[in-house]
Each structure stands twice: as structure tokens, then as C-alpha cells.
LUMPA-943163 format. One record per atom (N, C-alpha, C, O): residue in three letters; x, y, z. Coordinates in pm, whole numbers, plus 50000, padded with zeros to 5 digits. Last residue first. Layout:
N
alaXYZ
...
***
This chain:
371
ile492795290743896
ile492945296344023
ile491635295944122
ile491695300744236
leu491855280843669
leu492575272743710
leu493115281943844
leu494125276843891
his489595302143612
his489325287343638
his490725277743713
his490535269043799
phe491255319743574
phe490725323843682
phe489935307243716
phe489785302443829
ala492865313743294
ala493695315343444
ala492725316443548
ala493305313743653
leu490435309843126
leu491575296043169
leu492475299643317
leu492695292243413
ala490065337243114
ala488705327943151
ala490245314443222
ala490725312643334
ala492195347443000
ala491485352343138
ala490755342143209
ala490795339243328
ile492495332142768
ile493215332642860
ile492815335742954
ile492935326843038
leu489675340042635
leu490105327442664
leu491285325942740
leu491185315342801
ala490385367742614
ala489205364242704
ala489265348542748
ala488995344542861
ile492095372542435
ile492675372942559
ile491465367242683
ile491645363842800
ala491075356842217
ala491805352042260
ala492565358242422
ala493285351742498
val489195380942156
val488605365642209
val489975356042277
val489805349142377
val491125402842092
val489745403442262
val489605390542235
val490105385242335
val492065391041863
val492975391641995
val491835392542142
val491775386042246
leu489805388341692
leu490635377241715
leu491475379641835
leu491615370141912
ala489075416741688
ala488565404641707
ala488945393141806
ala488665389841921
pro491355428241536
pro491505427841693
pro490295418441770
pro490445413641882
leu491505409841288
leu492605410841375
leu492005415241514
leu492095407141606
phe489615413541099
phe488655405941206
phe489955403741288
phe489755395241375
his490575433040928
his489575438540982
his489255431041084
his488665436741176
leu492985420040857
leu493155427140891
leu491945437740966
leu492215447441038
ile491795404240673
ile492315396540816
ile492435412340886
ile491725413940985
arg491135420840483
arg489915413540533
arg490335406140670
arg489535402740757
ser491865437840266
ser492755439340427
ser491225428140501
ser490435433740578
gly491115430240007
gly493025431940005
gly493035430340161
gly493925423340209
glu488335429439991
glu489375418839964
glu490585417640007
glu491135407140040
arg487565453340105
arg487225442740192
arg488195431440153
arg488795424740237
arg487545473639909
arg488645470439955
arg488485461940078
arg489375463540162
tyr485215471039737
tyr485885471239673
tyr487685467739741
tyr488645462839682
ala483005476939955
ala483525460439894
ala484665462539814
ala485355452439824
pro484405497140179
pro483605494540092
pro483945479940048
pro484865473040090
pro485075493440538
pro485215500440416
pro484285491940293
pro483595481940318
ala483115489440856
ala484285484040711
ala484095491640609
ala482995496640587
asn482075498641118
asn483305505641034
asn484075504240897
asn484965510740843
ala480275481141121
ala479815492641133
ala481275502541026
ala481325509040922
ala482125458541220
ala481135457541103
ala480595472941049
ala480555474840928
asn483595472341437
asn484165467541292
asn483365469241188
asn483525476841093
arg480895472241576
arg481765481341533
arg482655482141450
arg482685492041378
met480095441941628
met479915453641574
met480135465141506
met479655467941395
val482745431041770
val482675430741594
val481405439541519
val481455443541403
leu482825450942006
leu483525451141900
leu483545447141734
leu483945452841632
ala480265441442084
ala480415451642066
ala481515457041928
ala481325462841822
ala481145411642156
ala480315416342067
ala480295430041965
ala480305430841842
gly483365415642308
gly483595409842180
gly482755415442104
gly483065422642009
arg481985425642507
arg482805432542486
arg483105431942372
arg483225442142304
ser480215403242594
ser479475415542541
ser480155426142474
ser479585434442403
ala482365385742625
ala481605378242542
ala480645394842512
ala480435397242393
val483605397242918
val484055395242770
val483595392842669
val484285397142577
ala480605395943037
ala481265410042994
ala482155409242874
ala481975415242768
asp480565365743080
asp480025372443002
asp480245388742956
asp480015392242840
asp483075366143231
asp482415360243071
asp481625364743011
asp481755368342894
arg482815378143448
arg483535384843357
arg483495375843248
arg484085380543151
glu480685360543574
glu480065378943529
glu481195380343444
glu480815384743336
leu482145340143600
leu480515338943524
leu480325355343476
leu479925360043370
arg483215349043763
arg483915344243652
arg482935343243583
arg483115347443469
leu482275356044022
leu482895368043934
leu483605360443801
leu484515366343742
arg480815328044067
arg479975342444064
arg480875351943974
arg480425356043867
glu483465315544154
glu482815312344031
glu481705322043983
glu481645324243862
met484155334444350
met485155332544261
met484355332144081
met484395338843978
thr482285327744546
thr482275341844499
thr483325339944377
thr482985347544287
ala482655300044569
ala481105304544503
ala481425317544471
ala480915321344365
ser485085299244675
ser485235293944562
ser483465297044511
ser483245295144392
leu484205310944931
leu484925318944839
leu485145309444691
leu485415316344593
glu482875290745059
glu482175305445025
glu482925315844898
glu482485323944817
asp484155269245068
asp483575268945010
asp482805285544962
asp482365289244853
arg486845284845273
arg487045280645116
arg485635279845045
arg485535288244956
glu484815289145468
glu485575299045428
glu485635300245261
glu485145307545174
ala484415259445552
ala483085269245486
ala483755283745465
ala482845291645437
val487045251545598
val486335244145515
val485205255145450
val485145258545332
ala487225268545866
ala488235269245723
ala487685261945598
ala487935267245489
gln485515257746042
gln485545270145931
gln486115274645836
gln485765282245746
asp486925234046067
asp485115235545981
asp485055246345942
asp484645248745829
arg488935235546162
arg489345231046002
arg487835234245971
arg487525236945855
ala488625248946362
ala489065255346285
ala488815252246170
ala488545259946079
ala487215222946494
ala485885231646471
ala486835241246372
ala486155244446274
leu489545207046501
leu488975202746437
leu487695216146369
leu487385218246252
ala490985221346700
ala491335224846598
ala490485215546450
ala490765217146331
asp489565218246960
asp489595231346847
asp490115231846724
asp489825240746643
asp489845191446972
asp488065194146906
asp488375209746907
asp487465216146855
arg492265191947025
arg491945182746919
arg490525188046887
arg490155188546769
thr491825205047256
thr492975208647204
thr492535201647010
thr492585207946904
arg490665182647401
arg490345200747374
arg491155206247300
arg490785218047291
leu492385166647442
leu490925162247341
leu490115172747357
leu488915172147329
ala494225182047579
ala494595174947478
ala493255170047384
ala493285170347261
gly492855181847850
gly493325190747752
gly493755187347625
gly493215195547550
asp492555154247884
asp491285162347842
asp491705176247793
asp491055182047706
arg495145142147966
arg494695140447825
arg493455147547765
arg493205147947645
glu495785160948177
glu496535161548010
glu495605159147917
glu495195166347825
ala494305153548354
ala493725163148317
ala494575168848189
ala494225178248117
ile494805125048384
ile493795124548313
ile493585138948261
ile492925140548158
leu497565129648503
leu497525125848402
leu496075126748302
leu496115128448180
ala496475136748705
ala497395146248671
ala497205142848483
ala496895149848387
asp494945118348811
asp494375124548812
asp495005136148710
asp494275143548644
arg497525100148902
arg496915096248760
arg495755107048732
arg495405106148614
glu499145113249048
glu499435114748942
glu498595112548830
glu498605117748718
ala497105110449278
ala497085122649216
ala497605119949091
ala496845122848998
ala497135081849267
ala496465088449232
ala496435102549199
ala495805106549100
ser500075082149384
ser499825078549271
ser498745077449187
ser498865073949069
asp499865094549660
asp500645095249542
asp500395091549375
asp500565098549276
lys498115072749758
lys498265087249702
lys498565092149631
lys497915095649532
arg499685047049719
arg498505051749713
arg498215066649654
arg498125070349537
glu501765062049905
glu502255058849776
glu500885057949706
glu500695067149626
ala500465061150132
ala500805075850107
ala501635072649973
ala502255082449931
leu499965038650192
leu498875047450168
leu499335060150152
leu498565069750159
ala502165024050203
ala501295024950123
ala500745029150078
ala500555028349957
gly503185040050438
gly503865040250328
gly503255037450220
gly503475044650123
glu501275030050637
glu501425043850651
glu501805045350492
glu500995050750417
gln502065002650652
gln500865008450605
gln501035018850573
gln500975019950451
ser505584998050563
ser504314995250667
ser503215004150564
ser503385009650456
ala506554968150306
ala506624980950416
ala505364986350442
ala504314983250386
leu507404944250140
leu506274945550268
leu506314958150362
leu506094957250483
ala508854943149937
ala509614947450103
ala508524943650249
ala508644941750370
gly507534934649737
gly508454927849813
gly508994929349911
gly509574920749978
ala505314955149723
ala505184941049780
ala506094935549795
ala505904927649887
leu507044977549653
leu506214975749799
leu505914960949839
leu506144955749948
lys507824969049417
lys509004970749543
lys508164969349675
lys508444962549774
ala505304971549270
ala506124957249282
ala506964959649444
ala506744953749550
ser505094996249281
ser503924989449398
ser504814972949370
ser504844964449458
met507075008049169
met506965011649294
met506204999549329
met506724992149412
glu506264996348882
glu507374995548956
glu507674995049074
glu508344985749119
asp503945011448864
asp504354999648911
asp505254988748938
asp505154977548990
arg504845032648844
arg504465032748936
arg504005018548957
arg503705014749070
glu506035036048595
glu506765038848741
glu506415034748857
glu507145032848954
asp504165025648433
asp504975020148449
asp505665020548578
asp505895011148654
ile502815054048454
ile502105040148486
ile502985028248525
ile502745021448624
ala504605070148343
ala504415075348496
ala503335060248538
ala503205057148656
ala504655062848091
ala505945059748173
ala505735060148297
ala506375053148376
arg501645066548045
arg502195051548015
arg503975050648095
arg504425040248145
arg502105093348045
arg500945087548134
arg501485072748102
arg501855068848212
glu503715098747797
glu503875103747977
glu503665096248058
glu504475091448137
ser502225090947615
ser503855085847623
ser504145084147798
ser504505075447878
leu499665105847614
leu499965095347637
leu501205086147667
leu501145075847733
ala501415133447598
ala501155129747694
ala500325114247714
ala500325110147830
glu501845122647272
glu503065127747376
glu502745123447537
glu503355114847600
asp499425122947171
asp500115109847211
asp501445112947286
asp501985104447356
arg498355147447213
arg497775139147280
arg498555124847303
arg498475117547402
ala499905160847016
ala500305165347133
ala499855155247280
ala500425154147389
ala499255146946796
ala501275149246840
ala501095149246976
ala501705141947054
leu496805157746775
leu497095142946804
leu498245145146847
leu498265145346970
ala497245187346743
ala496825181146836
ala496985167846847
ala497435165246958
gly498835183646505
gly499845190646604
gly498645184046723
gly499115175346797
asp496645172546326
asp497995167446331
asp498805171746485
asp499265163346561
arg495155198946302
arg494725184346410
arg496055175746415
arg496445172546527
leu497015214346162
leu496945221546323
leu496295205746368
leu496855200046461
arg497105198045926
arg498025201546001
arg498125204946167
arg498875200846257
leu494105204645864
leu494535190945929
leu496205188545953
leu496575177645997
ala494145231445787
ala493325225545924
ala493685214445932
ala493605211446051
glu496065229045578
glu496105234145701
glu495485230745785
glu496075226145883
glu494255214445433
glu495455209645461
glu495915217145554
glu496305209945646
arg492465234545346
arg492245220445469
arg493565216345500
arg493835215145619
ala493975253345225
ala493125257745314
ala492545246245427
ala492275247945546
gln494265236144938
gln495445240745051
gln494855246245177
gln495555241745267
ala491745211144957
ala492545224544911
ala493485224445009
ala493635217745112
ala491395172844985
ala491265189045028
ala491965199644899
ala492485196744791
glu492815146144960
glu491835149644842
glu491355165844870
glu490915171544770
asp494375146145198
asp494875146645045
asp494075148544914
asp494485151444801
arg492135145245365
arg493105156945346
arg494185156445214
arg494635166045153
glu491145121845370
glu490555135845320
glu491635147245303
glu491695156345220
thr493215105245484
thr492875107445352
thr491965114845289
thr491905115145167
ala493405116845758
ala494655122445651
ala494035118545503
ala494215126245409
ala491035110145856
ala491085127445833
ala492115123945727
ala491855127145611
ala491735084545854
ala490345087445808
ala490995103645710
ala491245106845594
asp493575083846060
asp493645079645940
asp492925083945828
asp493445086645720
arg492385095046273
arg493505105046237
arg493745100846071
arg493995108645980
leu490675077046304
leu489665085446280
leu491085093746188
leu490975097746072
gln492665057846404
gln491965054846281
gln491095065646253
gln490575063446144
leu493675070446647
leu494495068146529
leu493685066446404
leu493965073046304
ala491265068846827
ala491595083146743
ala492845081646654
ala493115091346584
glu491535038246870
glu490075046646736
glu490645059146729
glu490645063146612
gly493795035746974
gly493815034346887
gly492375035946765
gly492265035246642
arg493065052347223
arg494515058847122
arg493855049846989
arg493395056846899
ala491205038747302
ala490575049447310
ala491835054047190
ala491495058747081
arg493045017347377
arg492035017447302
arg491515028547270
arg491265027347150
met494495029347571
met494705025147495
met493885024447347
met494135029947240
leu492405035447774
leu492905044147739
leu493865042847586
leu493975052147506
arg492015012147832
arg490935020147804
arg491265027747720
arg490755028847609
glu495025001047985
glu494134994447854
glu493215006447753
glu493515009447637
arg494635021348158
arg495735023248104
arg495735012247946
arg496245014747837
glu492725011748334
glu492625021048282
glu493685025948168
glu493355035148093
glu493844987348424
glu492464989648336
glu492525002648283
glu492325003348162
ala496104998848533
ala495934988148438
ala494554986648365
ala494454984748244
ala494495005348797
ala495015015548716
ala495585009748535
ala495405016748435
ser493384984148911
ser492554997448833
ser493615001848733
ser493515001648610
glu495624971848946
glu494864965648841
glu493794976848830
glu493314977948717
gln496804989549152
gln497724988249031
gln496924981148922
gln497324982748807
ala494834985449363
ala495145001449329
ala495474999049164
ala494815003749071
glu495434965449466
glu493654964149362
glu493874981549298
glu493204987349212
arg498034965149560
arg497434955549419
arg496144961149334
arg495864961649214
ala497534979549770
ala497914986049668
ala497754980149551
ala497414986149449
ala495524962949921
ala494614974149849
ala495734982649758
ala495304991249681
asp497204943449942
asp496594942449909
asp495684950049812
asp495254947549699
arg499394956350100
arg499544954250020
arg498464949349902
arg498764950849783
ala497454963850328
ala497784974550279
ala498514974150162
ala498624984450096
gly497114935850434
gly496284945350416
gly496304958250300
gly495454961250216
ser500144933850500
ser499084925050396
ser497854933450352
ser497714937050236
val500114949450741
val500614954650582
val500324944750487
val500264949150372
glu498224937650887
glu497814951450853
glu498644950750698
glu498144951350585
glu499604908750923
glu498414910550882
glu497974928450830
glu497364929550723
leu501944922951076
leu502094916350941
leu500764919150836
leu500664926150735
lys500644929851322
lys501154943251221
lys501544937051090
lys501524944350991
ala500144902951400
ala499394913851332
ala499474925151283
ala498624930751213
gly502914894351440
gly502054889051292
gly500724899551285
gly500334903851176
arg503664907851607
arg504364915051512
arg503144905851410
arg502594911451316
arg502114899351832
arg501964914951818
arg502394913751680
arg501564918551604
ala502984875351803
ala501504877951764
ala501124891651757
ala500134895951697
leu505574881251889
leu505424869751776
leu503924878451737
leu503884886951648
glu505194892852174
glu505844895652053
glu504924890551942
glu503804894851913
asn504144864052286
asn503274878052277
asn503984885852136
asn503504885452023
ser506174850052280
ser505464844952173
ser504224857652195
ser503424859152103
leu508194862752438
leu508474864652291
leu507194861352184
leu507024865752071
glu506844859452664
glu506784874352651
glu506734874052513
glu505884880052447
gly507004827752698
gly505874836952688
gly505774847852620
gly504934849152531
ile509734834652725
ile509254823352606
ile507554832952571
ile507144840152480
glu510274840852947
glu510734846852871
glu510174843552710
glu510284850252608
ala509054821253127
ala508544830053132
ala508884843852997
ala508124852952963
asp510554800253026
asp509184794853041
asp508404812852960
asp507834816352857
arg512884814253199
arg513044808853034
arg511504808752961
arg511254815552862
arg511824805353423
arg511994819253408
arg512334820353264
arg511874830653214
gln511694779653461
gln511084790653484
gln510884801953415
gln509884806453360
leu514384771653421
leu513534768653338
leu512244776753320
leu511754780153212
glu515244777553653
glu516264785353517
glu514764782953396
glu514324791053315
arg513974763153817
arg513934778353858
arg514294784453727
arg513774794853689
gly515084741153749
gly513444738253704
gly513604754453699
gly513424759753589
leu517924740753805
leu517474740153650
leu515854745153676
leu515504754653605
arg517444740754073
arg518194752653998
arg517664751253856
arg517024760153801
his516554716054114
his515774726554167
his516174737654084
his515304743954024
ile518974699854016
ile517924696753928
ile516814712953954
ile516394719753861
glu520884711554196
glu520844712454060
glu519894712153993
glu519644720953911
arg519464697654410
arg519594711554415
arg519714717854316
arg519074728154299
arg519884669654365
arg519064680054401
arg518784693154382
arg517744697554332
ala522794668154367
ala522154667854237
ala520934674954294
ala520904687054271
lys523164673554633
lys523724682354535
lys523014680054386
lys522754689154307
val522004651354716
val521394667154782
val522164675054701
val521714686454699
leu523444631854630
leu522084628454584
leu521334645554606
leu520444650554536
glu526084637654720
glu525834638254558
glu524494633454573
glu524374627954463
ala525264631254979
ala526014643354953
ala525744647154820
ala525254658154794
ser522674608055101
ser524164610155032
ser524224625954981
ser523194631754946
pro520044606355170
pro521474600355220
pro522874597755184
pro523774589955216
ala519764645755319
ala519724630655185
ala520514621755239
ala521404623955322
arg519114663355598
arg520074657055464
arg519524645455414
arg518874636955475
thr516304686455594
thr517064674555636
thr518134671355533
thr518134675155415
arg517704721555590
arg516694708255501
arg517184700755575
arg518244703155633
his517144747255822
his518064736355756
his517104725955690
his515984722755730
pro515184764055859
pro516024774755828
pro517394761555766
pro518324764755692
ser512014754355864
ser513224752555911
ser514304763455815
ser513964769055711
ala509154775155923
ala509834770755801
ala511514770255858
ala512174780155888
ala507014766556155
ala508184773656117
ala509204771256018
ala510164764256051
asp503624768156237
asp504774761356168
asp505704768356164
asp505364780156168
lys502034770156563
lys502524775856450
lys503884765956374
lys504754759356429
gly501494764856783
gly500674759956757
gly501264762256611
gly500814754056531
gly503824777856960
gly502454787156932
gly501264781456876
gly500174787056888
pro506194763756915
pro505364765257078
pro504084769057075
pro503254765457158
ala505934745056616
ala506644756556750
ala505424754056802
ala504374747956778
arg507874714756509
arg506654718656572
arg506754731156650
arg507504730956747
arg509984701456424
arg509914711856396
arg508994721156469
arg509254733056488
arg509224675256450
arg510384678956509
arg510424692756515
arg510924697256618
lys507334672056263
lys506734666656362
lys508064675756466
lys507634682756557
ala508204678155987
ala507234687256023
ala507004686356202
ala506614696056268
arg510014658255980
arg510574671556025
arg509824679056071
arg510104686556164
pro508764636055877
pro509204638056050
pro509824648056067
pro510354649056178
ser505024647455789
ser506534647755789
ser507414644455898
ser507094648356010
gly502574660355859
gly502844646455881
gly504144643455851
gly504444633155912
pro503254687755632
pro502214681555761
pro502384665755725
pro502354660155615
leu506204697655578
leu505184692755490
leu504254687355607
leu504934681055689
pro508434725755584
pro507944715555651
pro506644713655565
pro506074722555500
leu510274747055341
leu509004743455433
leu509044729555475
leu509664721455406
ser512064773055219
ser512104753355264
ser511474754455330
ser511724763155414
val512404794354950
val512174789555065
val511834777955100
val511254771055016
thr513364813454745
thr513344798654711
thr513214799754904
thr514014806354969
ile514144837254479
ile513744836754602
ile512894824754610
ile511964822754532
asp515024843954263
asp516274844354343
asp515274844254437
asp515464854054509
pro512924846054069
pro514374835754018
pro515094832654151
pro515684821954168
ala510054838654337
ala510954847754214
ala512364840154186
ala512834831054254
val509194819954447
val508334830954404
val508964840454325
val508414849054256
asn509114789054572
asn509474793454474
asn508864801554445
asn507764798054404
leu509444766354862
leu508304776054782
leu509324784154705
leu510394786554761
glu509984727254890
glu510314743854837
glu509954751954770
glu509914750854648
ala509434704055125
ala509094712355036
ala509814724355020
ala510224731155114
glu510214670355252
glu510104684855278
glu509404694555083
glu509114690054972
ile509444647255239
ile510234647155347
ile510104661955373
ile509924666455486
trp506794626455142
trp507584638755139
trp508214641255224
trp507694637655330
glu506314594155125
glu506844603555235
glu507614615155214
glu508794616155248
glu503964579054889
glu505394585354910
glu505294594455045
glu504294601155067
asp501274574854887
asp501754566254959
asp503454564854972
asp504104555955027
arg499614606754872
arg499974591754781
arg500824585754934
arg500904590855045
gln497374630854796
gln497494618954914
gln498594611054791
gln498444610054669
glu497454658254564
glu497334642854581
glu498124634954694
glu499334632854685
tyr497554690854502
tyr497774681354595
tyr496984666054564
tyr495764665954542
pro497744723154375
pro497004707654352
pro497844698154458
pro499004701654477
phe498194744854624
phe498484742954504
phe497874730154531
phe497544725554640
ser497494787254732
ser497204770754708
ser497854766554608
ser498224773754515
ala498964809354917
ala499204802654783
ala498334790354819
ala498464784354926
lys498994841255092
lys498494826655045
lys498594825154926
lys498454833454837
trp499844862855372
trp499904861055224
trp499674841155225
trp499974832355305
pro499494892355558
pro499034873855561
pro499314870655419
pro498834879055342
glu502114916655570
glu500814913655576
glu500164895255544
glu500994887855491
gly504694921955624
gly504224916355743
gly502294912555705
gly501464907755782
glu504234939555294
glu505134937155412
glu504644936555545
glu504194946755598
glu502564922355094
glu502954934255116
glu503744931455234
glu503864919655268
ala503354903954727
ala503454904454901
ala503774915654968
ala504844921254946
ala501724893954442
ala502694900354492
ala502444906654657
ala501444912954691
trp499934876754365
trp500674872654472
trp501594878854500
trp502454873954572
pro496414884054255
pro497694883954213
pro498634880054381
pro498064880654490
lys495604847754255
lys496274854054198
lys495794872554209
lys494654874254166
his494104829254427
his494604840054484
his495964848554420
his496924853554479
asp493834809954242
asp492234814554306
asp492804826054396
asp491934833154445
leu495264798454024
leu494824809854043
leu494364816654105
leu494254828554076
his497304771354251
his496124776454175
his496094795254153
his496634803254229
ala500644768954152
ala499844774654220
ala498514776554159
ala498374781754049
leu502424739054037
leu502104754053986
leu500994757954093
leu500314748154124
leu504674716254203
leu503414718454113
leu503084736154145
leu503394743054242
arg507114687354111
arg506774704454089
arg505394707454066
arg504804704153963
arg508354664054267
arg507584669954198
arg507344684954221
arg507394691854323
gln510754636454335
gln510264650954386
gln509304654454243
gln509484648754136
asp512814607154463
asp511444616154352
asp511294631154439
asp511584634854553
glu513994596354658
glu514184595854542
glu513504598754441
glu513594592854334
glu512844612454935
glu514004604754935
glu514654604154802
glu515764609554794
ala511494639554796
ala510984629354894
ala512794622454877
ala513704627954814
leu509624667954795
leu510784665554797
leu510474652554854
leu509564651054935
leu507654692554592
leu508114685154675
leu509284675254695
leu509994674354595
thr507754727854533
thr508864713254487
thr508614705554609
thr509114708954717
leu505704749954412
leu505644743354511
leu506614730554485
leu506144722254407
ser505584782854301
ser505594770754261
ser506064763054363
ser506974768654424
pro503774810454212
pro504444806454303
pro504614785154277
pro503714777454241
arg504424834353961
arg503514827153975
arg504504814754081
arg505614810554047
ile506754862854065
ile506194853353963
ile505034844554010
ile504614848354119
phe506844895554249
phe506504879054283
phe506474872854125
phe506004881454051
arg508954921454316
arg507784916854204
arg507724900254173
arg508414894154092
arg509544942754558
arg509864931954456
arg508904926954390
arg507784929854432
gly508624964254693
gly509084970354555
gly509544957854482
gly509914958954365
arg509864947654988
arg508844957954932
arg509584966954822
arg510594973854834
val510074925055140
val510114922354985
val509454939254927
val508674940554832
gly510584924555419
gly511854930355358
gly511184927055191
gly512114926755110
phe508414892855432
phe509284905755511
phe510504907755446
phe511324899155415
trp505664877755476
trp507214882055407
trp507314894255450
trp506554903055491
arg503514851455572
arg503844863755632
arg505434867755545
arg506334859555560
gly501344829255545
gly502474830755582
gly502464844055599
gly501424849255640
asn500164791655434
asn499704808655481
asn501154816055564
asn501904809155633
val499114772755159
val500424775155276
val500104790955317
val499844800055238
glu497664741755076
glu497234758255157
glu498374762255192
glu498884754655274
leu496974713354922
leu497894721854967
leu498064736254966
leu498544742254870
arg494374697654761
arg495394707954743
arg495744709654887
arg494864707754971
asp492324676354796
asp492624682854639
asp493944691854636
asp494544693754531
ser492174673555085
ser491944660954973
ser492414662754857
ser492924653254797
gly494744692455211
gly493414689655218
gly493234676555105
gly494204671255052
ala497084702155449
ala497274696455327
ala495654691655341
ala495214687655449
glu498464733855547
glu497314725355525
glu497314717755425
glu497494722455313
ile500554757355707
ile500704747755587
ile499524731555598
ile499864720955651
lys500924784655876
lys500464775155892
lys500314763355775
lys499104761855788
asp502724806655882
asp501884802855977
asp500974788855956
asp500354784456053
leu506134813755854
leu504804801355791
leu504114804555882
leu504714806255988
glu507904838055756
glu507194836755851
glu506424827655848
glu505354833555831
phe510614849655545
phe509634841255519
phe508954836755687
phe509834830655747
ala512564876655402
ala512604864055524
ala511414860855500
ala510854868855425
ile515574899055280
ile514324889655287
ile513884880555366
ile514784874255419
gly517994906655318
gly517194912555399
gly515584907555374
gly514614911555438
ser519754895655124
ser519144911755056
ser518014913855149
ser517064920655109
ala520874874255246
ala521564888555218
ala520944898255139
ala521534907955091
ser517744872555457
ser519224862855394
ser519864878555360
ser519604889455411
thr516764864455792
thr516834874855715
thr518014869855598
thr519034864055635
thr514524839255873
thr515914841855872
thr515854855855789
thr514854857855720
ala511994829355941
ala512544839056031
ala513944838656027
ala514634838056128
ser512814805455676
ser511524808555809
ser512514816055905
ser513574811155944
glu515194814555422
glu514554803555526
glu513904815755643
glu514214827055679
val515304812755084
val514754824855173
val514524817655306
val513374813255307
ala518144805754858
ala517284802754949
ala516714811255068
ala517494816555146
glu518624822054519
glu518634823854660
glu517744815754761
glu516544818354755
ala519374802354261
ala518494812854310
ala519104811554500
ala519714803254567
met522384810254080
met522164798654159
met520944803854234
met521384812954304
***
């Protein structure tokens, strides 16, 4: 229960209030006095509770004299909204802290007339005018205590409201970070779709190259195998990138569900960007490997064509040499032929060397042609 501090009386905590004057105007009630023993104490917004026989009203101080922190023995003032009514208020209670309450007489009340000080100053009465019944006084005091408790709770609610506003602002910051992370995720998804389309086009090119490989020679097949190796390396890099993108998407979903702090979201976005750049670098390396393989294939095809032309030229020269040699052998055999009476018996033996030479030439030509 709040402690009642009475005028010119030191309380258990050493706090006292000396009333200089209390004036009632047409629209306000002004209290002037001095506080003692309040060094280091913090006052809340003063309230004045007007008491009557069967009624009471609580007034909050105007903000004209804020702050209301009291200095030891210095003049102190607080004004309250006040309207003259027919009811006769008996007294008032001034509350400036949860544990500081002062009982004051009101201008024109019977108590104020009885308690008029000799010097023209009003003194806050150390004793309140008794109500018609002890139960009513007890109930009134309990109401006052509950009012002061309600005021304290109102202050706590105000602090909680401020804390809620701060947390709301922080939540908005986290929501902004989450939206930025979602934008980064959408950009990554678009990049992944573009790479998939590029991969489809590359696979079509690979199929066309495979068709040409089936129709080419052994040297060209070697170049195509190199190209297939480059494509396999690129596919592996793309698979690793898809796995990394899936992992990043999962991390982004967890971030959106947990509403993590802005710093964590920014750090994760930077990590995802670095990972994306690394994957793009790997993709560029795979493309350069493919280009190198295609260049090697073209060089091998050119060398093969040059070798084929050389072989064709040598084959023609070989055929010419074989034909010349066969003609020379035929002429030699004709020059060395025996007389007519011996030709009839050994005609086959005379043409046998020419036939052997022709057969060897045909076999050699066939062998070179196959090569």
C-alpha cells in the first residue's frame, strides 16, 4: 500500500511536503509547495484525487510544468484541470510516486477553514476528515490504493508498448531482409533455367556431333571422344551447381520460416553469391575445355585430310611405276622370246612372269586402297 506523506511531517522514509498555497480557478486547480527528503527520488506525472462524502474524482496534472522532479526545499508547482461543481469536496490526495501520497485541504472546504495557517499559508493536514463510517473510509483508501496500482500498471503497459514498437520495427527490418533473400532466390532460379536451356542446346549439338562421329574415320572419333569428355565435365559441373542451388534454396526457405536477423540474411546472401560466382567460373572452364576439344578435332581432321591426299598421290605414283614395270617386262620377254618352233611348247612359261607381276600390282593397289 502506498505511504501517505503529510504536510510538515517526516515520513518513515524521511519525505515531507510543505504546502504554500492551493488555488482554484475557473478551469484549473494549482498546487504550490516545497518538498523535503526527496533527493534522488523520481516523480511520475502527479495526480490529484478529489474526495467527497460519496464521490471521488481523479485528475492528472497539466503538462505545463513538466518535468515535476522536485529539488530539496525549492518551490514546486503542479496544476490540474478543475471545474466548479455543486458537490462539496472534502479533501484531496496528491500522488507523485507509487509510494508518496499527500493529503491536502481544498479551498472553501470546512477542513481548509479549520486548518488555515497563521501566516496566510495553507498547511496540508496530518489527519484526514473522517467519513461518516469507518467502512466507507476503508473502502475509499482501498480504491485509492487500487488507483495508484492502476497508474503504475499503466506506466508498465506504456513501457511494454514502446518495447513492442521497437520489436515491430526490428520485425520490419527482418522482413525487408527476407524479401531481399527471396529476390536473390528468384534470380538464382532464373539463372538455373537459363543454364538448363543452354545445357539442352549443348546436348543437341552433342547429338549432331555424335552422328558425324559415326560417319568419320578413327582420327575423328578420337577427337569426338575428347569432346565427349569435355561435355561430361561440363555436365558434372552443372550437376554440382544444381545441387548447390538446391541447398541454397533450402537455406533460403529456412531463413524465411525462422525470420532470422538482417545480418544473418545478408551474410547468407553474400555466401550464395560467392558460390554462384564459383559455379559460373566452373561453367566457363568447362566451356573453354569444350572449345579446346573442338579445335583439336578440327586440327585432327585437317591432318587426316592432308594424309589422305598424300596417300592418294603415292598410290597413283605406285600404280604408274607398276604399270611401267609390267610394260618393260613384257617388252623384255618379247625381245628374249625363242624362235617360232619353240613358242608353241612353252607359251604359258613365257607369259608367267608378266602374270605374276600384274597380280602383285593388283594386290598392292588393293591393299593401299583399303588403307
